[in-house]
N, C-alpha and C positions, 0 to 999 in steps of 0.2 A: 466658288472654289470647293473642290473636294476636300476631304479631311487631311490627306497627305500633303496637298498643296498648302493649305492654310498652316499646317505644322511647319513646313519648310520656310515659307514667307514670314512667319512670326518668330523664327529661331535666331539666336545669336550667331549660328553659323552663317546664315544668310546676310545678317546685318554686317558681319565681318567681311564677307565677299563683296557686298555693296561698297563698303568703306574703302577697302584695299584694292579692289579690281574694277568693279563696274563703273562707279562714278569717276574715278580718276581717268579711265579710258574714255568714258563717254563725254567728259567735259574737258578733255585735254585741249588747250588753246582757246577756250571759250571764256569770255568775261561776262559774268552773270549781272553785274551791275548792282544797284542798291535796292530794287523792289522786285522780287521774284515770286512767280505762281508756279507751284508744283501741282500738276493734274494727276490724280490717282495715287496718293501716297500709301494707301493701303495700311500695313502695319508698322510704317514709319521708319523703315531701314534707311530709306534715302533722306527723309526729313531730318533725321538726327544728325546727318552729315551736313546737310544744307543750312541748318540753323546756326552752325558754327562758321559758315563761309559768307553769309549774306546779312546785311543790316535788317531787312524786312522780308518775311516769307509768308506767303498765303498758300495754304494747302486746300485743294478742292477735292473732296471725297464723295463719291456717289452712294456708298453704302452708309445708311444712317447709323447703325450700331458702331461701325468702325469710326465714323466721324465723331461720335460721342466719346469713344475711347481716346481718340486723338486729341480732342478738346481737353479731356481730363489730364492726359499725360503731358501735352505740349502747348496747351492754350496760353500759357504765360509767355512763351517764346515764339509762337507763330499764330497767325490768324487762321483758324480752321473753319471751313465752310462746308456744309452738307449741301452739295449741289452736283449737277451733271456737268462734266468737262466740255460737253457739247452745247451747253446753255448756261454759261457762267454769270452769276449776278454781280459782275464786275464792270467798272467804267471802261469806255473806249480809250485806247492809246495811253494807258496808265502805267505799264510795268515794263521794266528793262529787259526782262527775259521771262519766258515760259518754259518749263521743263516737264518731261514725263519719262519714266524709266520702267521698263519690263511690265507695261500695262496695256499697251495698244492691242495686244492679242487677246485681252479679255473683253474688248469692245465687240459686240455681237455682229455688227455689219460694217461693210466698207463705207457706206453712207454715213453712219455714225462716227466712224473714224474721220472721215472728211469734215464733218461738222466740228469735231475737235480741232482740226488744223485750222478751220475758218475762225473758230472762237480764239484760238491762240493768236492768230493774226490780228483779230479785232482788238484785243486787250493790250497788245504790244505797242510801245512807243515807236515812232519812226526810228529805224536803225537798230531796233531790239532783235534779239535772237530767240528762236524756238529751238530747243535741242533736247536730245534724249537718246534712249536706246530701247531695244526690244530683242527678245529672243527669236531665234530661227528654228525651223523644224529639224528635229533629230529624234532618234528613237526614244532616248530618256525624256525628252520634252513631251513627246506624244503620250508616254506612259503617265507622266505627272499630271496630264490634262484630261485623263479618262473622266468623263462626266462633268467636265468644265467647259465653259466657252473657250474656243481656241480658234481665233481668226487672225492668222499670221499675216503680218504686213511683208509684201514682197519687196526686197531692196530695189530691184530693177525699175519698178513702177512708182516708187515713192517720190523721186524728184518731181515728176509730172504732177502728182497729186498735190504736193506742197506748192508747186508753182501756180496750179490752178486756184489755190487758196490766196494767191497773191505774193507769195514769198519769192525772194531772189537769192542768189549765191547759195544755192542748195548743195549740200554735200552729204553723201551717204557712203559709209565704209563698213566692211565686215572685219571682225576681229580675227586675226590669223590663227589663233588657237581654238577659240570657243565657237567661232561662226556667228557670234551675236553681232547685231547690227547697231550703229550709232548714226545719228543724223543731226544736222544743223541747218538752219534756213533763217534768212534775215528779212525783216520787214524793211522795204525800201525807206530811206531817210528823206525821200522827196515824194511828192504826190504822183501817181501814175499819169502818163500822158493820155489825153482823150483819144 
């Protein structure tokens, strides 16, 4: 992330926006269950809300320095792993939900995003939900990402990508004011038919 982006994402202003607007809208109607994985917690704006909502939280952060800071700040309340969300060192079918917020556009390629979707599916219990949100392209968003990785997920194509990973009951919505995208997809609670 560039300097301006790091400053915004680590600010109290952003943490307040996450707490008051982004997570309530992203998770509206979602039951997270008892054991949750957050992919890409970054500077912990989402994590600090999630630790209050769920009994057990595992955060998977790809950046080593950020993971160390998360461990220092939140390690008593959440399990922090320095790992890639596309290759998580977690057991199959073990978690009630997997979430990620405003981070998919930082994943450099569509293929890597699809591997994250497949990993979310792998670690979910049958019936579990994969949910989250991401930003969509606009002028301010483009300016904030000068010099950053910016690989925006297109809402129209996301359902097919999640279904290809094995999910069903996929929903994708755009926020009426901000244009941000939220999604939810469920791991079937029965084995797939041959």
